[in-house]
ROLUM-454507 format. One line per field, with one value per residue: residue in three letters; x, y, z of N, C-alpha, C in turn. Coordinates in steps of 0.1 Angstrom, whole numbers, plus 2048, in hexadecimal, padded with zeros to 3 digits. Example, Ala and Ser with C-alpha at 12.3 -4.5 7.8 and 13.67 -1.06 7.14 Angstrom:
<rs>
r: c(ala|ser)
nc1: c(884|880)
nc2: c(7C7|7EA)
nc3: c(84E|847)
cac1: c(87B|889)
cac2: c(7D3|7F5)
cac3: c(84E|847)
cc1: c(884|881)
cc2: c(7DF|800)
cc3: c(84E|84F)
</rs>
This chain:
<rs>
r: c(met|asn|leu|arg|lys|glu|ile|lys|gln|leu|lys|glu|glu|lys|asn|ala|val|ile|leu|ala|his|tyr|tyr|gln|asp|pro|ser|ile|gln|asp|ile|ala|asp|his|val|gly|asn|ser|leu|glu|leu|ala|lys|lys|ala|gln|glu|thr|ser|ala|lys|leu|ile|val|phe|ala|gly|val|his|phe|met|ala|glu|thr|ala|lys|ile|leu|asn|pro|ser|lys|lys|val|leu|val|pro|asp|leu|glu|ala|gly|cys|ser|leu|ala|asp|asp|cys|lys|ala|thr|asp|phe|lys|lys|phe|ile|asp|asn|tyr|pro|glu|his|leu|ile|leu|ala|ser|ile|asn|cys|asn|ala|glu|ile|lys|ala|met|ser|asp|leu|val|cys|thr|ser|ser|asn|ala|leu|glu|val|val|asn|ser|ile|pro|lys|his|lys|lys|ile|leu|phe|ala|pro|asp|glu|his|leu|gly|asn|tyr|leu|ile|lys|glu|thr|gly|arg|asp|ile|ile|leu|trp|asp|gly|ser|cys|leu|pro|his|glu|ala|phe|tyr|tyr|asn|lys|ile|leu|asp|leu|ile|met|glu|tyr|pro|tyr|val|gln|ile|ile|ala|his|pro|asp|ser|asp|ala|glu|ile|leu|lys|ile|ala|his|phe|val|gly|thr|thr|ser|lys|leu|leu|lys|tyr|val|lys|gln|met|glu|tyr|gln|glu|phe|ile|ile|ala|val|glu|ala|glu|ile|leu|gln|glu|met|gln|arg|leu|val|pro|his|lys|lys|leu|ile|pro|ala|pro|ile|gln|asp|asn|ile|ser|cys|ala|cys|arg|ala|cys|asp|phe|met|lys|leu|asn|thr|leu|gln|lys|leu|tyr|asp|cys|leu|lys|asn|glu|lys|pro|glu|val|gln|leu|asn|his|glu|ile|ala|tyr|lys|ala|ala|leu|pro|leu|gln|glu|met|leu|ser|asn|his)
nc1: c(701|6FE|6EA|6DF|6F5|708|6FF|701|719|725|71C|728|739|740|732|719|6F3|6D7|6B8|696|679|655|644|654|669|663|674|68E|683|68A|6A2|6AB|6B7|6A9|684|66A|655|64A|652|661|678|680|68D|699|6AD|6BC|6C7|6DC|6F5|703|71D|717|6F8|6DD|6C1|6A6|68D|673|67D|67F|67C|69C|6A9|6A0|6AC|6BF|6C3|6B9|6D5|6EF|709|711|714|6F4|6E4|6CF|6C0|6AD|6B3|69C|685|66A|654|62C|620|637|642|62D|62E|639|654|659|63A|62F|637|630|617|614|615|601|5F5|5FC|5FD|5FF|604|61D|618|627|624|635|63C|64A|660|67E|685|667|666|678|66C|65E|645|644|645|634|62B|619|613|614|60A|5F2|5F4|607|5F3|5E9|5F4|5FD|5F6|5CE|5CF|5D8|5DC|5DD|5EC|5EB|601|610|5FB|5DA|5C6|5D3|5D1|5B1|5A7|5B8|5A9|592|59A|59F|58C|59F|59A|5AE|5BF|5C2|5E3|5E1|5E4|5E9|5F3|5F2|5F5|5E3|5D0|5BD|5B1|58D|56D|553|55C|561|54E|53D|54F|547|52F|535|542|538|53B|557|57B|580|5A1|5B1|5CE|5D4|5DA|5C5|5AA|589|575|578|589|56E|55D|56D|57C|58E|5AA|5C7|5EE|604|612|606|5E9|5FB|5FA|5DC|5D4|5E2|5D8|5BF|5A4|596|58B|58B|597|598|5AD|5B6|5CE|5F7|600|618|61E|605|615|620|60C|605|611|617|5FD|5F3|5DD|5C7|5B1|5B8|5A6|5BB|5B0|59D|5A1|5A1|5AC|5A7|599|59F|5A2|5BC|5D4|5E3|5FD|61E|630|63D|654|655|66F|687|699|6A7|6BD|6C5|6CA|6E0|6F4|6F9|6FD|712|72A|720|712|6EC|6F3|6E2|6E0|6DA|6DA|6E3|6DE|6C2|6C2|6CA|6B7|6A2|69F|69E|681|673|68D|680|666|66F|677|667|64B)
nc2: c(DB5|DBC|DA2|D9C|DA2|D9B|D7E|D7F|D8B|D6A|D5C|D5F|D60|D43|D37|D33|D28|D34|D29|D2C|D28|D34|D2D|D3F|D4C|D74|D85|D6E|D65|D7F|D7D|D6D|D58|D47|D41|D35|D14|CF6|CEC|D02|CFE|CE7|CE5|CFD|CF3|CDB|CE6|CFA|D08|D0F|D06|D02|CFE|D0B|D05|D12|D10|CED|CD1|CBC|CC4|CCB|CB8|CAC|CBE|CB7|C9B|CA2|CAA|C9F|C98|CB4|CD1|CD2|CE2|CEF|D04|CFE|CDD|CCE|CDB|CD3|CBE|CB3|CA7|C99|C8F|C7A|C6A|C4F|C3D|C1D|C13|C1F|C09|BF7|C01|C0A|BEC|BDA|BE4|BD7|BDA|BF6|C12|C29|C48|C61|C83|C9C|CA2|C92|C7E|C72|C56|C51|C58|C4D|C30|C36|C33|C4B|C73|C90|CB5|CCD|CD9|CD3|CB6|CAF|CA9|C99|C82|C85|C77|C60|C3F|C35|C15|C18|C0D|C26|C33|C50|C62|C79|C88|C88|C99|CA5|C99|C8A|CA1|CA4|C86|C92|CA0|C90|C7A|C64|C47|C3C|C39|C44|C50|C5D|C6F|C9A|CBC|CC8|CEB|CED|CE3|CF2|D06|D18|D0C|D18|D30|D34|D32|D4D|D66|D69|D6D|D87|D98|D92|D90|D87|D72|D54|D40|D26|D11|CED|CE0|CDD|CD6|CC6|CD1|CE9|CEE|CEB|D02|D14|D2C|D2A|D10|D0D|D06|D18|D2D|D2F|D37|D4A|D5E|D5F|D6E|D81|D86|D8B|D9E|D9B|DB0|DA2|D8A|D6E|D5D|D3F|D2F|D29|D40|D4D|D55|D6A|D84|D82|D8A|D9D|DB2|DA7|DB4|DCF|DE1|DD1|DBC|DA4|D8D|D7B|D53|D49|D3C|D1A|D1D|D31|D52|D66|D72|D61|D58|D35|D2A|D1E|D09|CFF|D0B|D1E|D1C|D23|D3B|D5B|D5F|D43|D3E|D4B|D43|D23|D2A|D37|D22|D05|CF4|CE6|CCB|CBD|C95|C7A|C58|C45|C33|C39|C53|C52|C3A|C4B|C67|C5A|C5D|C70|C84|C7A|C87|CA3|CA2|C9E|CA4)
nc3: c(E85|E65|E53|E3E|E29|E32|E2E|E11|E0A|E14|E02|DE8|DED|DEF|DD8|DD5|DDB|DE3|DEA|DEA|DFA|DF0|E0D|E1A|E38|E2B|E31|E27|E0C|DFE|DFF|DEE|DD2|DC3|DC6|DCA|DBF|DCA|DB6|D9F|DAF|DAE|D97|D95|DA9|D97|D87|D8D|D8D|DA0|DC1|DD8|DEB|DFA|E04|E13|E1E|E24|E35|E1F|E06|E07|E06|DEE|DDB|DE1|DD4|DBF|DB8|DBD|DC0|DCC|DEB|E00|E10|E32|E41|E58|E62|E72|E69|E59|E49|E51|E3B|E2A|E43|E4C|E43|E46|E39|E3B|E4D|E2C|E1D|E24|E1D|E03|DF7|DF1|DE3|DCB|DAB|DA7|D9B|DAA|DB4|DC6|DD1|DCE|DE5|E02|E0D|E03|E07|E04|DE7|DDF|DDA|DC3|DA7|D97|D9A|DA3|DA1|DBC|DAA|D8B|D8D|D84|D65|D67|D72|D5C|D47|D4E|D3E|D3A|D48|D58|D7C|D9A|DB3|DCA|DE2|DF9|DFD|E0A|E01|DE8|DDB|DDC|DCE|DB2|DA9|DA8|D92|D7F|D7E|D81|D92|DAA|DC6|DE6|DFD|E20|E28|E31|E2C|E42|E48|E32|E31|E48|E4B|E4D|E42|E49|E51|E40|E27|E3A|E32|E1A|E16|E22|E0B|DF2|DD8|DD1|DCD|DD6|DD8|DDA|DE1|DCF|DE9|E03|E0F|E05|E0B|E06|DF0|DE0|DE4|DD5|DC0|DAD|DAB|DB2|DAE|DC6|DAF|D9A|DAC|DB4|D9A|D93|DA2|D96|D7A|D79|D79|D94|DAD|DCC|DE0|DEF|E00|E07|E12|E15|E30|E2D|E0E|E09|E0F|DF7|DDF|DEC|DE4|DC7|DC1|DCC|DC9|DCF|DE4|DFA|E0E|E26|E27|E42|E64|E75|E92|E97|E9D|E8F|E67|E5C|E4F|E4B|E58|E50|E64|E66|E52|E5C|E6E|E62|E61|E5A|E6B|E6F|E54|E4B|E60|E57|E3C|E3F|E57|E43|E51|E5A|E41|E2E|E2C|E1A|E15|DFA|DE9|DE7|DE0|DCC|DBD|DC7|DB2|D9A|D92|D96|D87|D70|D6E|D66|D5A|D46|D4D)
cac1: c(707|6F7|6E8|6DC|6FD|711|6FD|704|728|727|717|729|74B|73C|731|70C|6E8|6CC|6A9|68A|663|643|63F|660|666|666|686|693|684|693|6B7|6AF|6BB|699|67C|65D|64A|657|656|663|684|68A|692|6A8|6BF|6BD|6D0|6E0|704|710|724|711|6E5|6D0|6AF|69F|67E|671|68A|679|683|6A5|6A7|6A0|6B3|6D0|6BB|6C6|6E6|6FA|718|714|70A|6E5|6E2|6C4|6BD|6AD|6AE|691|680|664|641|61F|61B|641|647|626|629|647|65E|651|62B|62D|63E|623|609|612|61E|5F1|5F0|608|5FE|5F9|60F|61D|61D|62E|625|64C|63B|64B|670|687|67F|65F|668|683|663|651|64B|643|643|62D|626|606|617|615|5FE|5E5|5FA|60E|5EC|5E3|605|5F7|5E9|5C3|5C9|5E0|5DB|5E3|5F2|5F8|605|60D|5F0|5CE|5B9|5CC|5C9|5A6|5AC|5B4|5A2|583|594|59E|585|59C|59A|5C3|5C5|5CE|5E8|5D5|5EF|5E6|5FA|5EE|5F3|5DA|5BB|5BB|5A6|585|56B|54A|55C|564|542|53B|55A|544|525|537|54C|52F|54A|56A|578|589|5A4|5B6|5D7|5C2|5DD|5BB|59D|581|56C|57F|587|560|55C|57D|573|596|5B3|5DB|5F7|609|61A|5FA|5E2|600|5F5|5CF|5D2|5EA|5D5|5B2|59A|589|592|58D|59B|595|5BD|5B5|5E1|5F8|601|61F|619|5FD|61E|628|602|603|61F|614|5EB|5F2|5D8|5BF|5B1|5BC|5AB|5B6|5A2|59C|5A8|598|5B1|5A8|587|596|5A5|5C8|5D5|5E7|60B|624|637|651|659|65D|676|68E|69B|6AF|6CC|6CA|6CF|6EF|6FE|6F7|704|727|725|71F|70B|6E9|6F4|6DB|6E7|6D5|6DB|6EA|6DE|6B8|6C2|6C9|6A3|695|6A1|697|66F|67B|693|677|65D|675|67B|656|63E)
cac2: c(DB3|DBA|D92|D99|DA7|D8E|D6F|D84|D7E|D5D|D53|D69|D59|D32|D37|D2A|D2B|D33|D28|D2D|D1F|D3E|D2E|D3E|D61|D79|D85|D66|D6A|D8C|D7F|D5E|D5A|D43|D43|D30|D12|CE8|CE7|D02|CF9|CDE|CEA|D05|CE5|CDB|CF0|D0A|D00|D16|CFC|CFE|CFD|D0E|CFE|D16|D04|CE5|CC9|CAD|CCB|CCE|CAC|CAC|CC4|CAD|C8D|CA6|CB3|C94|CA0|CC0|CC6|CD1|CED|CED|D0C|CF8|CD1|CCE|CE0|CC3|CBE|CAD|C9A|C8E|C8C|C79|C5F|C4A|C30|C11|C19|C21|BFE|BEF|C06|C02|BDA|BD6|BE8|BD8|BDD|C00|C1B|C31|C5C|C6B|C90|CA2|CA5|C8F|C7E|C6D|C49|C52|C5E|C40|C23|C39|C38|C5B|C7B|C9C|CBA|CD2|CEA|CC9|CAD|CAB|CAE|C89|C79|C81|C70|C52|C39|C36|C0A|C14|C11|C2B|C34|C5B|C66|C77|C8D|C86|CA5|CAC|C85|C91|CB2|C95|C79|C98|CA8|C88|C73|C57|C3C|C45|C30|C4E|C4C|C60|C7D|CA2|CC4|CD8|CFB|CF1|CE1|CF9|D11|D18|D10|D21|D40|D44|D44|D5F|D75|D68|D7C|D97|D9D|D8E|D93|D82|D68|D49|D37|D17|D00|CE1|CCF|CE1|CD2|CC4|CDD|CFB|CEE|CE9|D0B|D1C|D33|D24|D08|D0C|D0A|D28|D33|D32|D40|D5E|D61|D64|D78|D92|D8B|D85|DAE|DA2|DB6|D9E|D79|D62|D52|D2C|D2B|D2E|D4F|D5A|D59|D72|D8C|D83|D8A|DAF|DB9|DB1|DB5|DD3|DE5|DC7|DBB|D95|D87|D68|D50|D49|D26|D10|D1E|D4A|D5B|D6A|D6E|D61|D49|D27|D2E|D15|D08|CF4|D12|D2D|D1D|D23|D4A|D63|D5E|D32|D3C|D4E|D36|D19|D27|D31|D0F|CFF|CEA|CDC|CCB|CB0|C8A|C6B|C4A|C48|C2A|C3F|C5A|C4C|C3A|C5B|C6E|C57|C65|C84|C89|C79|C90|CA9|CA0|C99|CB5)
cac3: c(E77|E5A|E56|E2F|E2A|E33|E1F|E08|E0D|E1A|DF6|DDB|DF2|DF1|DCD|DE0|DD4|DEB|DE0|DEE|DF4|DF1|E18|E23|E3C|E23|E30|E1D|E06|DFC|DFB|DE8|DC6|DBF|DCF|DC2|DCB|DCB|DA0|D99|DB7|DAF|D86|D9A|DAC|D94|D7D|D92|D8D|DB1|DCA|DE6|DE2|E01|E05|E1B|E19|E2F|E29|E11|DFA|E08|DFD|DDB|DD7|DE0|DD1|DB2|DB9|DC7|DC5|DD8|DFD|E00|E1E|E30|E4F|E66|E65|E7D|E5F|E51|E45|E55|E31|E2A|E51|E58|E3B|E4B|E2E|E42|E49|E1F|E13|E26|E18|DEF|DF8|DF7|DD4|DBF|D9C|DA8|D8F|DB1|DB1|DC9|DD0|DD6|DFA|E06|E12|DFE|E09|DFD|DDB|DDB|DD4|DC0|D99|D96|DA8|D93|DB2|DBA|D9D|D7E|D91|D74|D5B|D6B|D6F|D4F|D3F|D54|D36|D43|D4C|D61|D8B|D9D|DBE|DD2|DEE|E06|E01|E06|DF4|DDE|DD2|DDB|DBF|DA9|DA6|D9F|D80|D73|D7A|D80|DA1|DB2|DD4|DE9|E0B|E27|E2E|E31|E2F|E50|E3C|E25|E3B|E55|E3E|E50|E3C|E50|E54|E32|E2D|E3E|E2B|E0E|E1B|E27|DFD|DE9|DC4|DDC|DCA|DDA|DD1|DDF|DDD|DD2|DEE|E06|E12|DF6|E08|E06|DE0|DDB|DE0|DD2|DAE|DA5|DB6|DA9|DB8|DC6|DA3|D96|DB5|DB3|D87|D90|DA8|D91|D74|D7A|D76|DA4|DBC|DD6|DE0|DFC|DFC|E05|E0D|E23|E34|E24|E02|E05|E0C|DE8|DD7|DE4|DDE|DB7|DC1|DD5|DC9|DD5|DEF|DFF|E18|E2D|E32|E56|E68|E80|E9C|E9C|E9A|E87|E61|E60|E47|E58|E53|E53|E71|E5E|E4D|E64|E77|E5B|E61|E5B|E78|E6C|E4A|E50|E69|E4A|E33|E4A|E58|E3C|E57|E58|E3C|E29|E2A|E15|E11|DF0|DE2|DED|DDB|DBB|DBD|DC4|DAB|D93|D90|D9E|D79|D63|D6F|D70|D45|D3D|D54)
cc1: c(6FE|6F2|6E6|6EB|709|70B|6FB|712|72B|72A|721|73B|747|73A|721|703|6DC|6BB|69B|680|65F|647|64D|65F|667|672|691|68A|68C|6A0|6BB|6B1|6AF|68C|66B|654|651|659|663|678|68D|691|6A0|6B5|6BE|6C6|6D5|6F1|711|713|71E|701|6E1|6C5|6A9|68A|67A|67D|68A|67F|691|6AB|6AB|6A7|6C3|6D5|6C5|6D3|6ED|707|71F|710|704|6E8|6DA|6C8|6BC|6AB|6A1|682|675|653|639|623|624|646|63E|61E|63B|64D|655|647|623|62E|62E|615|609|614|60B|5EC|603|60E|600|604|60E|626|619|62C|630|64B|642|657|673|683|671|658|66F|676|659|651|649|641|63F|62F|61B|603|60C|60F|5F1|5E6|602|600|5EA|5E9|5FB|5F4|5DB|5C5|5D0|5DF|5E5|5E4|5F7|5F7|60E|5FD|5E1|5C4|5C5|5CD|5B9|59F|5AC|5B2|594|58A|599|594|58E|59A|5AB|5BB|5D0|5D9|5DF|5E3|5E9|5F6|5F7|5EB|5E5|5D0|5BE|5AA|594|573|55E|54C|560|557|53E|53F|548|537|524|546|549|53B|557|566|584|592|5AC|5BF|5CF|5CC|5CE|5AE|597|577|56E|57F|57A|557|566|579|582|5A2|5BE|5E2|605|60E|60F|5F1|5EC|5FA|5EF|5D0|5D3|5DE|5C6|5AC|592|594|597|58B|59E|5A4|5BA|5CA|5E3|5FC|60C|61F|608|60A|61F|619|601|608|618|60A|5F3|5E2|5C3|5BB|5B2|5BB|5AC|5AF|5A6|59B|5A3|599|5AE|5A0|589|59E|5B2|5D0|5DF|5FB|617|62D|641|658|662|663|684|68C|6A9|6C0|6D8|6D2|6DE|6F9|700|703|71A|72C|726|717|6FB|6ED|6E9|6E0|6DE|6DF|6E0|6E5|6CA|6B6|6BF|6B8|6A0|696|6A1|68A|674|681|685|66E|665|67A|66F|650|64A)
cc2: c(DB9|DA9|D92|DA2|D9E|D84|D70|D7F|D78|D57|D56|D5D|D48|D2A|D28|D32|D2A|D2F|D26|D2D|D2B|D3B|D36|D53|D69|D84|D79|D65|D73|D87|D76|D60|D52|D3C|D3C|D22|D03|CE0|CEE|D05|CF2|CDE|CF6|D02|CE3|CDF|CF5|D02|D08|D04|CF6|D05|D00|D0D|D0C|D16|CFA|CD9|CBA|CB4|CCA|CC4|CAD|CB5|CBC|C9C|C97|CA7|CA5|C96|CB0|CC2|CD5|CD6|CEE|D01|D07|CE6|CCC|CD3|CD9|CC8|CB5|CA6|C90|C86|C7C|C6A|C55|C37|C24|C0A|C19|C14|BFD|BF4|C02|BF1|BCD|BDF|BE6|BD1|BE5|C0A|C29|C43|C5D|C7D|C99|CA7|C98|C8F|C72|C5D|C49|C4F|C4E|C31|C2D|C41|C43|C6E|C88|CA3|CBE|CD5|CD8|CB7|CA8|CAA|C9A|C82|C7B|C7C|C63|C4C|C35|C26|C0E|C15|C1F|C31|C3C|C59|C73|C7B|C8E|C92|CA8|C9A|C85|C98|CA3|C90|C7F|C9F|CA2|C78|C62|C4D|C41|C3D|C3C|C49|C58|C65|C8D|CB0|CCE|CE3|D00|CEA|CE3|D05|D0D|D1F|D1C|D2D|D3F|D46|D4C|D68|D79|D6E|D84|D9F|D8E|D8B|D89|D77|D60|D3B|D34|D14|CF9|CD8|CD9|CD6|CD3|CD3|CE7|CFE|CEA|CFB|D1A|D1E|D29|D1F|D0C|D07|D16|D2E|D36|D38|D53|D68|D67|D6B|D88|D97|D91|D95|DA8|DAA|DB5|D95|D7A|D61|D4D|D26|D31|D3A|D57|D5E|D66|D80|D91|D8C|D96|DB5|DB4|DB5|DC4|DE0|DD8|DC0|DAA|D93|D76|D61|D4C|D38|D27|D17|D2C|D47|D63|D69|D72|D51|D41|D2B|D1D|D0C|D09|D02|D19|D2E|D1C|D3D|D4F|D62|D4D|D31|D43|D40|D24|D21|D2A|D23|D01|CF5|CF1|CD8|CB7|C9B|C7F|C62|C48|C3B|C2F|C48|C5B|C43|C42|C64|C68|C60|C73|C89|C87|C8A|CA2|CAF|CA7|CAA|CC0)
cc3: c(E6F|E53|E40|E2B|E27|E2E|E1A|DFF|E07|E09|DED|DE0|DF2|DE4|DCF|DDB|DDD|DE8|DEC|DEA|DFB|E01|E20|E2E|E2E|E1F|E27|E19|DFA|DF3|DF6|DDB|DBC|DCA|DC3|DCA|DCC|DC1|DA4|DA8|DB1|D9E|D8D|D9C|DA5|D86|D7E|D8F|D9D|DB4|DD4|DE4|DF5|E00|E12|E1C|E26|E2C|E22|E04|DF8|DFE|DF0|DD5|DD6|DDF|DBF|DAF|DC9|DCB|DCE|DE8|DF8|E11|E24|E44|E5A|E62|E65|E71|E56|E47|E49|E48|E32|E35|E56|E48|E37|E3B|E37|E44|E34|E1A|E15|E1B|E04|DED|DF2|DE6|DC8|DB0|D96|DA4|DA0|DAF|DBD|DC6|DD7|DDB|DFF|E02|E0B|DF9|E02|DE8|DD3|DD6|DD1|DAF|D8F|DA0|DA0|DAE|DB1|DAC|D8E|D81|D82|D6A|D5F|D70|D64|D44|D41|D4B|D44|D4A|D56|D75|D91|DB2|DCB|DD6|DEF|E03|DF8|DFC|DEB|DD0|DD4|DC6|DB1|DA5|D9F|D94|D78|D72|D7C|D92|DA3|DC6|DDF|E00|E10|E30|E28|E34|E38|E4C|E3E|E22|E42|E53|E42|E4A|E40|E52|E44|E2D|E30|E39|E21|E0D|E1C|E19|DF8|DDD|DC8|DCD|DCE|DD7|DDD|DDE|DE2|DDC|DFC|E00|E05|DFC|E03|DF1|DDA|DD4|DDB|DC4|DA6|DB0|DAD|DB5|DBA|DBE|D9F|D9E|DB5|DA0|D91|D98|DA2|D87|D6F|D7D|D8C|DAC|DCE|DD6|DEC|DF9|E07|E08|E14|E25|E2D|E14|E01|E09|DFC|DE2|DDB|DE2|DCC|DB7|DCA|DD9|DCE|DDC|DF3|E0D|E1D|E2E|E3E|E54|E75|E8B|EA3|E95|E8F|E74|E61|E5D|E4F|E51|E56|E62|E73|E5B|E52|E71|E6D|E5D|E5F|E5A|E74|E5D|E46|E54|E5B|E3F|E37|E4D|E52|E47|E53|E4A|E32|E23|E23|E11|E02|DE6|DDF|DE4|DCF|DB5|DBA|DB3|D9B|D87|D92|D92|D6C|D62|D6C|D5B|D42|D3F|D5A)
</rs>
């Protein structure tokens, strides 16, 4: 069976749209209607006229699509495709945490479950986090969750005093600082670029810090010919396609002596076969509590309207 052909046919028959994150396998990206980061895909989910949304990413991303489209069926190839950030920020624990800071405005990264969004005043993504924080009046106290690395980056860039939830994204914190320094000795003119969710010591030596789409643009537009890339593995393939003449060096990780960017194991759970099965059977379907979805929609809609 030609999966690509079958998926395209099913998509047309069912009036479906396929959204895929940059970190998905290239075979899934190739067949998707839209490929992007969390913010870009949230906008596409909100704008789509399709009756059926298939979200090839991790679970919280599919939840976001459902929150923005409560009357539509939202499918995900594998319900087990979670996220270390989202999974380690449980609603019961988070409620206890924020109760200690009743005067603080709750700002949540989009990389969290619907229950956390429902408890938040504002939502941001890595792409617009600086913009959102700068839009908050100086006298307002801020609590940020769930990514402490992105939170520390925001503190450094804005000078704001922000209370942080203790959470991190495993693929973004796996890069080995000392091995990156060795690479700098080998490639003295190299540019280090990193995602803002990376560990602070990596961000400190990076020449450019940006979200996935900004990193793609930077590598394409800059005249430098050598780059060390501290970001999830799949993005390297898209980068190399954009700049085939440039040398892209994946940042080494701690548990691998060779240079190999850390892949997101959760993202890898989605496959082309699962995407086909998902479309054919219209399951697994993302289901949300109506009250939680309604409350979570408020900060999401505000973010999409203003940022």
